[in-house]
N, C-alpha and C positions, 0 to 999 in steps of 0.2 A: 580494337588495339586495348591492351591492358591499360590503367591509368600510371601505369611505373614503368612500362615498356621503354626501352631506348633512352632512359636516365641516367644521367652519371651518379655512380657513388659517392658518398658524401662522407667526410672524414668525423663528423660530427657525432652521429648516430647515439643520440642523447635520449637516455630511457626515462620516463617519467611513469609513475605510479599514482594510482588513485581509485575511485569506487565504481567498480564495473556496474552498471545498472541495465545497461540495453546488449544482451549477449549478442554477438557477432562479431566479424572481422571485416574493417574496411580500411581503403589507402586510396590516398588522394592529395590534393593539392588544398593547403590551409587558407582559409578565410578568416580573418581575426576580424571579429564583429564588436565595435566600442558603441555604446550607446550614448557616450556622450555626458561630459558633465552640464550641470546646472547650478547657475550661482543662485542662491539663495537670499534675497534682501531682508533685513529683519530689522522693524524700529516700531515704534510705539505710536498710537492712534489716539487722536482724542475721543472722549464720550461721544460726542456727536458723530463719530464715524463708524459706531461699531456695526449699526446697522447695514449701512452700504458696504462694510466689507464682508458681513455675513450675505450680503446679495450676490458679491463676488465669487463668494465660496459655492453657493447654490449654483451660480450660471456656470462656472469649471464643472461641478459635478454635473450636470446634465448635459454638457457638450461630452464629456468625458463618456457618459452612458451612452450617446449616439455612436459614438466611435467603436465601443465595444459590441454595439448591436450590430455594425459592420462586419466585425471579427468574427461575431457568430455565424453571420451568413456565409462567411468562408471555411468556418472549423466544420459545418454540416455536409462539406465536400470531402472532408477527410475519408481516408478508406477504413474499414473496421470499426472496432472500438476507437479510435483515434479521436474522430469525431465528435461522440458522445463525450468522452472524458473532457475534449477541452470544452466542449458547450456547457458542460458542468462546471467546470472552473470560471469559464468566462460570466456564466449567469452568476455566479458566487460574487465575482467583480463588480457587477452591475449593483447586485444587492449592496454591496460594501459603499455604493456612491451614492445610496439612500438613506434610508434611517439608521444608521448601524454605528457602531460605538465610536468608530473614526471618526465620522462626521459630527456626533455628537461631541466628542471630546473636543474638535476643533473648533466647534460653535463657541463651546463654554469658554476656551482658551482666549478666543478673540474678544471676549466680554470682559473675562476677570484679568487676562493678563494684558489687555489692550495691544494685541499684538496683530501685524498686517496678516492677512489671511496665509501667505507664503510660509511666513514662518509660524505660524501657530499649526500647520499641516505639517511641516518638517517635525517640530517637537513632539506634536501627539504621534505621528508615524513612528519617531525613534522610540520612546515610550512603550506604544503597544508591541511594537515588532521585537522589541529586546524581552519584553515580559513573554512574548510566545515564544522566542528563542532558546530562552532559558527552561523550558516545559520538559519534564521527563518525558512525555507521549513524543515519539518521533513523528509521529504524523501531525500532531499538534503545532510542535516546533516547527516544522516546514511551513504552516502558513505564514510564518514571519516573512518571506518571500512575497507571498500576496499582498500582504501589509503594505509592503515597501512597493511593491509594482504599483498599487494605487494611487498611493501617499504620491510618489514620484510623477505619474499622470496628472494628477491635481496641481502639482507646481509646476509642471510645464505649461500647462492650459493657462494658470493664473499668472506666469511671467511672461508667456507667448516664446517660450523655446520649443523646439521641435528636437525632438530625440533623433537620433539617426537611421533611418528606416532599414531594415534588414533587405538589402536589396536582390533582386533576383539573382542566384548562384549559378554557377556552370556545371555540368555533369562532374562526377566524382570529386565534391568538393568535401573537405571536412572541416567543418566551421566549429571556430574556437572562440570562445568569450568568458567574461567572467562570471555572467548569469544570461539567462534567457527568460523574458517574461511570457507569459500565454499570448500575448499579442505578436511577439517575434515568432512564435513556438506556430502558431496559426498561418503563418508564411511559408515554413519549409515544406520540401516538396520530396519525398523519399525517394523518388526516382533520382534525385540530383546530389542528394547529400549522402556522403559515403560514411560519414562518423560524426559525431557529436562530442567534444571534449568542454568542459566548464572548468574554471578555477572554484568554484562554489558548487552547492549542492548535496542533497542525501538522497537516501534510497527511496523516501517518502515526499520527495518534493515534485511540484507539478511537472518539472521537465523530465523528471525521471520516469514519471507516469507516462508522459507523451512518447518519450522515448521506446518503452517497451510497446504501448499500442502501436506504434509505428515502424516496429522493427528495425529502429537505428542501432548500430553498435555507439555506444556511448560509455565515456567515463568523466565522472564527476568528481569534484573535491581532490582537483590537481595544482596545489596553491601557485606552483612556479611556472604553470604551462606560458603565461601571458607574459612571462619573461624572456621565454626563451624563443617561443613560435613567432614567425613572421610570415604573412601574406605571402603566398606563393612556395613556402617550403612544401617538399614531399613529407607526407607523415602516415604513419599506422597506428592503427587503431583494434584493440581487442577488448571487447566490452565484457567479456566473460572472466579473463583476467585482473582486468582494469588496468592496462597497459597502454602507452603511449610512446613511438617512437619517432622523434623527429630528425629528418635528413638521417634515412636510414641507409647503413652500406650495402652492399652488394649481398652478403652474406644475410643480413635481417631481413633484406626484399624476399631472398628466397624463402627463408624460415616463414614471413607472415603469409606468403603466397600458398604454404604448404598448410599453413593454420588455417586459412580461408577455404582451400579445399577439402581439408578435414571435416572442417564448419559444415560446408554443404553437403558433405557423403553423409555426415551423420544425420542432419536434421532429415535428408532423404529417408536415410535407413529407419531412423526413428517415425517418420511419418507413415510408414508400411506397419506399425503396429498399433495404428488407430483402432481397428477393429477387432483387435487381437485381445484375448483377456489377459488380466495381470495373474498369470497361474504359475505357481512355482514348478518345478522338475517332477516333482512327485503328487500334483495335482491338487495342490492347497489353492484355494480361491480368494484374492484380495481384493475388495471393492476400492476402485480409485476415484477420487472425486475432486471438484475442483473449489477453489474459494474465489468468490464471486463480490464485486460492488456495485457493477453496473449491467444494466440491461447489453449495451454494446459489446459485452465480454462474451454474449453467448456465441459468437461464432467461432470464436476462440476453441470455447469450453469444448465445441461440437467436434471440431477439426481435431483436437490433441484427444478424443476419445474417452472424455471423463463420464465416469456412468452417472452422475448428477452433480448436485450441489451440496457440497460437505459443509459448507459455510458461506452464507449468504450475508454479507454485512448491512447494516441499515444505516449508519452512521452519516452517509453521503447525502440523506433525503434532509437533515437536520443542521449541515452545517452553513455558516456564513449567511444567515437570514435573519430578520428580527423577528420573526414568529414563527411559532413550529408549524409543521406542516399538519392538514387535518387527519383525519382517521381515512377519508375518501380518498386523500393525495396520495396516502401509502399504501391504500389496498390498490390504487391503480397502480402504483409503481411495482409492487409487488406480483400483482396479478399477470403483467407484462412478463415478468421473469419467469412465474410457473408456468404460463402457457408457453412460453420460450422454449422450455426443456422437455417439450412434447413427451411428457409422461414419465419422464426420468424425476427422482426425488431431489426436494429442494428444502434444506436444514436453514429456516432462517433467525437468525441471533437476535435478541431483543438489543436494544440501544447499549453500546459499550464504550462510553466517554465518560470523562470527568466535567465537573461543574466547570471548568475554566472554557472547555469549548460551548458549552451553552448559555453562559452566563448574560449573555446579550439576551436571547428569547426567555429563559427562566430567571434571570434577573437574581443569579447566585453569586456569592461574595468567591474570590479567589481562594484556593485553597493552598497551604504552605507545602504541601507534598501530595499533588494530584495521584500519583500512583497508589497512594496508601489512603486517599480521601474519600469524599464522597462521588461515587465513580461505579458505573455498570448498572448491577441489579440495585443498587445501594441508592442510585440516583433514582432509579425508576421506582423503588417503592415508597420513596420520599414524596415523589408526586405521582401518587396513584391513577389522576385524570392521565397523565403521560404515559403510562403503562397502561392503562386501560384503551388508549385509542390504539397502542400499537397492538396489542393482543387482538382486540377486535379486526383490525385490518389484516393479520397475519391468519387469523381463524377464518374471515371469509375468502382469503387467497387460496385457502384450502380448498375450496370446491372448486377449482380449477386445475388442480394435479396433486401429486402426493407431495404434502408438506409435513415437515418437523419443525418444533419450536423448540429454539435453545435457549438457555438462561445462562449469562455470562457472571462469572466471578461470584457465583455461589458457594457462601464461606458457612451457612449451618442450615441444618434443619427447618429451623425455625425461619428463615426467609424462603426457603423454598414453599412453605404451610401457607405464607401469606399470597406466594402467587397463584397458588391454589385457589385460596378463597377469592382473589381478583378475577382468574380467569374464569370461575362460575358464576361470578357476578355478571361478567361482560357475556358470557353465554345465555344468562337468564334475561340480558336483556335484549341481545340479538334477537333470539328468539320470540320474546314480547313483540316486538317489531316487525316480527315474520322475514326477518332477514335469512336468507337459506346460508344454511352450514354444513361443512361435510359430516355423514355419519359411518364410521367415529370421527371423534374430533381428531386434530392431528396429535400425535406423541409429543409430551413434553419433556425435553432433556436438559442435562446440566453439564456446564462447563468445569473442568476439573482443572483450575489454574492457581488456585492457592494450596501451600501445604498442607494448611488444617482439613481442607476439603478432601484431599487425598487420602489422608490419614482417617477422615470419617465417611469413606466412599461407602463402608457396608452399610451404613444407616441412610446414607443419601440415595443409594441405588433400591430401598426399599419403597420410596416414594417418586421415582421418576421412572421414565421409560427408557432413557438411554444416557451414556455418558459421551463427552468429547473433551480428550484432553488437549487443553491450549499449552504448548509447550513454552511460546515465548514467554507468557507470566510465570508459569510455574517454575521455570528456570531463575528469572529475576526475583523473585520473590524466595526461592529456595536457597540460592547462591547470595542473597543481597548485593545485587550487582545491577546497575544499571547500563545495558550495552550500549547506549547513545552515550554514554561518556569516557571520552579517550583514554582517561586515565585507567579505569578498570574494565574497559570493553574486552581485552585479551584474555580476562578472566571467566568470561562467559562461557561456560562449556556445557553442552547438551548432553555428554558422554559423564558426566561426573558421579559418580557412584549414589550420591543421595538423590539425584535427578532420577537415574535407572531405577532406584529402588522404588521411589515414588510411583512411576509409571508402573511398575510390576505389581506393585499392591493394590493400584486401583483397576488393573485388568484382573486380577484375582477377583475383587468384590465382586466387579460386572459379570465375571461368570458365575460365582456363586449365587446370585441373583436373578441370572439367567437373562440379563438384557444386553443390548450391542453396545459397543465401545470402538471410536474412532480416535484418531490423532489428528488433530488439524493447524497445528502450529507448524514453525518452520523446519522441524525436526522431520516432518513427513514429507516436504519434498526435497529433501536431501538424497541421494542416490547412495551414499555411502552408509545411512543409518537405514535403509530399508530392512536389511538384513536384522538389526539389532531390534528393531520394532516387531519384526515377524516375530522372532525368537522370544520376545516377552509376551507374546499371545494377540498380538494386534494382527487384525485381518482388516481393517478399513482404513483409508487413509485419505487426508483432503488436504490440496496445496494449489499454489498458482498453476494455471492450467497449463503454462507452457514447460513448468517440470515433470510433467504425468509422463512423454513419453521416454523419458530417461530411467525413472523411478518404476516406471513397468518393465524397461528394457533389464533392467537389474533383479527385478521379482522374478522373471522369465530365465533367469540364469542361475537361480540358487533352488536348493529343496529345503523345504520346510525342515525337516529332520537335521541338515546341516546348520541353519539358523539357529534352529534350539540349541544343540551342541556349541556353536559360536557364542550365543548370548551366555549362555552357563558358564563357559569359560572366561568372559568378560565380567560377567556378575561376582566371579570369583577373585578378581582383581581389587586393590583396595586405591590404587593409585590412578588418577584421572590419566596423565600422560603414557601410561601403560596401557589403560584401556583404548585411547586414540591411536595410539600405535598397532595394537592389534587389528582394531576396526578397518585401518587402514592396509595395513598388512592382507588381512582376508580379502578386502576388494579388490586390492590389484592382483593376488593370486585368482580370484572369480573371475577376473576381465580377461586374464592372462589365457585360462582355461577355456572363457568362452571363444577366444579367439585362433583356438587351434584347432 
C-alpha cells in the first residue's frame, strides 16, 4: 500500500520551499528529530586547575574519537559512494579531535582566559565556525557545520549530557530536523527514509553530499519547517524543485503521485541512454564526462555512461588534517581512481583551494578575500614542495591509465612557465630514482576561469596541451558576483553576454592552436545550456555524474546546425533576460518536438 492511500485530505496543505539537493520525490509521515539542547556552564578556574582542565578536555576528545570510530564502522556498510563519503567526513572529524586548530584553540583559552573546558570549547567553536561560515567559498563555508558538530560532541562529553539519538525509523518516514550531523546520517537507512527536510544547510554541506549519495529526496534551508511540521503529519517532498508540502490535500497528493511516477519513468528512460553516444541528430559527437571527488563515486560514473573523468578534484585529500598528505598517499588515491576507470581518461586537477582551507597544515595567515587571494595555482607555486609532491603523484598515476594534468586559476603565461619548470624538475628526480613514468608524459592543461586568462587564451594555448573552462569561477569573476551571497545571487547569470563572449573567444583560441577544449563548470551539467555550448563550439562537457543522462538526452534531440544557428541568434542579443527567454523557449520547443 502507498504511504498516502486511505488518508483523509487536510485543509492545511502548506507549501514551503527550500534548496533542492537530493533529486527525487517522496511521500510519507513526518518524524521531527530534535538533537536536544545542552546547557554550557561557564566559570573561571584558578591557575592550579589549568592542567587538570586540559586533561578533562583530552579525555573527552579521546572518548569522542572512539565514538566516531564506531560510527565509521557503521558507515562502511552504507551502499555505493555513501559509505565512502561518510567515512571521509568522519575521518576528518576524528582528525579534528586530535591536533587541530579547534583543540589547540581550546587548550589556549583554558590557559589564557582561565575558562572551564566546556566554556572554552563553546567560545572557540563559535569563533572558528563563524569565521568559516563567512568565507566566500561555499565548500569551505559548509565546513562550519563540521566544527559545530565536533564542538557540541565535546561539550556533551564534558557535561555528561547525551544528545537524543536518531531512533530506528518506520518505513516511509520523512525526516525533518534543524540540521543533521554525520553521526545521525550514519544511522539513516535509505529503504526506510522517503525524504529529508532540514531547516539549515547548503548544497555543499555534508548532509547534501550524503543525500545525493544515498539517493534521498532532500530539501535543505527551509527555515520555517520546524514551526509548521509535527511528527505524524503527512508530507510530500520534491528534492528536484525544492518543494515541501505539509498536510497535502487530495489534489496535491495526486500531483505528487504523478510527479513521482514521472520521476521514476524519466529515470528508467534515461538509464537506457547509458551505452548510447551523446550524438546530435546530424552526427556530431560530444564527449560527456564526470566530475569526481572520491573513489566511491566510480560506480555512479559507470552507471551514468560517462566516457571518462573530465575533472578529478584533489582537495578532499588535504582537508581537515594537521599534516599534508605525502606523495605516496596521493599516488595511492589517484591510482585507485585511474584503475577504477578501466582505461577511460582521467583529468586530475591540482589543488584548488585558498590558504584558509589549509592554514592548519601550511600555517598560512587568513586572507581578507579568499576568492581573490592566495589560492589554487598561486598557493601551489608559493609552496613548490607542495606542488612537486602533487605533480609527482599525478605523473606516477599516469602509468596506470590515460591521465591529463589540469592547472586551476592560471592567470598568466609566467605562472604556466613556472609549472613547466617544476614539472621538468620532478620528472628528472623521479627518473633518477628509477621510478616508472608513462611515456609520453600526461598532457598538461589550463583551466580558464579568470577573464584575463580567457582574453589571453591565444597566448596560453601555445604553451599547454588543452583547455578546460571552469564556468563557475569565470562567471563569478566576470560579473563580480558571489553566488553564495543571497543579496546578489539572483544576478549570477551564465547567459550574460559577457560570459558567452569569453567562452566563444576561448573556444576560438583553442581551435586556432589545435588543442582540445572542454567545459567543466555547472553550465556543462545544465540541460538547457547544452545546445548553447555546442553552438559555441564546445564538444566536450564534464559534470556531476547524475546530470549526464539528461544532458545526453538533450544532445541527442538537437542538431549541431540548429544549435549553431540558435547560438548565433543568442549572441546577437545584448540583454541577458532576452537571451535567457530565448534559450528557455528553444528548449521547450525542442522537448515538444521530441515528444511528437
